[in-house]
C-alpha positions as CSV (number, residue, x, y, z in Angstrom):
1,X,-20.2,-99.5,-61.0
2,X,-22.1,-96.8,-62.9
3,X,-22.5,-98.9,-66.0
4,X,-23.9,-101.8,-64.0
5,X,-26.2,-99.5,-62.1
6,X,-27.6,-98.1,-65.4
7,X,-28.0,-101.6,-66.9
8,X,-29.9,-102.8,-63.9
9,X,-32.1,-99.7,-64.0
10,X,-32.8,-100.2,-67.7
11,X,-33.8,-103.8,-67.0
12,X,-36.2,-102.6,-64.3
13,X,-37.7,-100.0,-66.7
14,X,-38.1,-102.7,-69.4
15,X,-39.9,-105.0,-66.9
16,X,-42.3,-102.1,-66.0
17,X,-43.0,-101.5,-69.7
18,X,-43.5,-105.2,-70.4
19,X,-45.8,-105.6,-67.5
20,X,-47.8,-102.6,-68.5
21,X,-48.1,-103.8,-72.1
22,X,-49.2,-107.2,-70.9
23,X,-51.8,-105.7,-68.6
24,X,-53.2,-103.6,-71.4
25,X,-53.5,-106.8,-73.5
26,X,-55.3,-108.5,-70.7
27,X,-57.6,-105.4,-70.4
28,X,-58.5,-105.5,-74.1
29,X,-59.2,-109.2,-73.7
30,X,-61.6,-108.4,-70.9
31,X,-63.4,-105.6,-72.9
32,X,-62.6,-102.9,-75.3
33,X,-63.7,-100.3,-72.7
34,X,-61.1,-101.6,-70.2
35,X,-58.4,-101.5,-72.9
36,X,-59.1,-98.0,-73.9
37,X,-59.3,-96.8,-70.3
38,X,-56.0,-98.5,-69.6
39,X,-54.4,-96.6,-72.5
40,X,-56.0,-93.2,-71.8
41,X,-56.7,-92.9,-68.1
42,X,-53.7,-92.7,-65.8
43,X,-55.0,-94.8,-62.9
44,X,-57.1,-97.3,-64.9
45,X,-54.3,-99.8,-65.3
46,X,-53.7,-100.3,-61.5
47,X,-57.4,-100.4,-60.9
48,X,-57.8,-103.1,-63.6
49,X,-54.9,-105.0,-62.1
50,X,-56.5,-104.9,-58.6
51,X,-59.9,-105.9,-59.9
52,X,-58.5,-108.8,-62.0
53,X,-55.7,-110.2,-59.8
54,X,-56.3,-113.8,-60.7
55,X,-56.3,-113.4,-64.4
56,X,-53.5,-110.9,-64.6
57,X,-51.1,-112.2,-61.9
58,X,-48.1,-112.8,-64.2
59,X,-48.1,-109.2,-65.8
60,X,-48.6,-107.8,-62.3
61,X,-45.6,-109.8,-61.0
62,X,-43.5,-108.6,-63.9
63,X,-44.6,-105.0,-63.4
64,X,-44.0,-105.2,-59.6
65,X,-40.6,-106.7,-60.0
66,X,-39.6,-103.8,-62.3
67,X,-41.0,-101.2,-59.9
68,X,-39.1,-102.8,-57.0
69,X,-35.8,-102.8,-59.0
70,X,-36.1,-99.2,-60.0
71,X,-37.2,-98.2,-56.5
72,X,-34.3,-99.9,-54.8
73,X,-31.9,-98.4,-57.2
74,X,-33.4,-94.9,-56.7
75,X,-33.0,-95.4,-52.9
76,X,-29.4,-96.5,-53.3
77,X,-28.7,-93.5,-55.6
78,X,-30.2,-91.1,-53.1
79,X,-28.4,-92.6,-50.1
80,X,-25.0,-92.5,-51.9
81,X,-25.2,-88.9,-52.9
82,X,-25.6,-87.5,-49.4
């Protein structure tokens, strides 16, 4: 069970990374300033995503799926240790 748990967690982390990279690409397409902000400022990427929901819906869905997977696995891990 541990190996499967780690594999699913790794897939979730990869989805988060892929969604973040795609969002940065969309930000650079919008403007160089948005792209640089998304790379350097911690909360610029979520702000960009909220402001550009229609254009960036696929990367947002990829990122959200990864966050849900990792969050659910973290909750399961916490629940099973107590």
